[in-house]
Residue, then its C-alpha position, 0 to 999 in steps of 0.5 A: m745050328s737051328y733052334e731044334e738042333i741046339i735043344k736036341v744036343l742039350e737034351e742028350f745031357q740028362e743031367l741038364k735041366r731046362k729052365k724057361r726065361s722071359q720072352d720065350r728064351l731057355d736056359f739049361e743048368y747043371t743042378a748037380s754042380p759042385i760050385p754055385k755056378k749052374n748055368v751051362v747055356v743061357e738065353i737060347a732064342s728061337t733064332g738059334n742064338g744063345y750063350l755057352f758058359v766057358k769061363y773055366l775053359p782056357e781054350y776059349a779065353t780069346q772068344m769069351d765075353p766079359r761074363g765068360y760066355i761064347n755065342i753058340k752060333t760060332l760052334t758046329r754041332d760036334e764042337y757044341r756037344k764037346a764043349i758042353q761036356k767040357v763045361i760040366q767037367s770044368f765045374h767039378q775041376t773048379s770045385k777042387t781048386 
């Protein structure tokens, strides 16, 4: 996906808030998160690189880095959209445990 496609998918989720970082990178956070974790996608660069937080999603256990993120370049547009939905849901499910 291109940078523009990545942003367009994120903007479909009105519950996510764009947050500027240094070096022209963006984060998107879920400010209504019931847990302290709010970042859904971090370090989005103009190259299309960025990371999706999947720590609470067991189906990504073998792909995530030690911080609990996967590189979004490994996902198709549909996989990306579905994963974002799952991440948001996982914040709520984690708060109940």
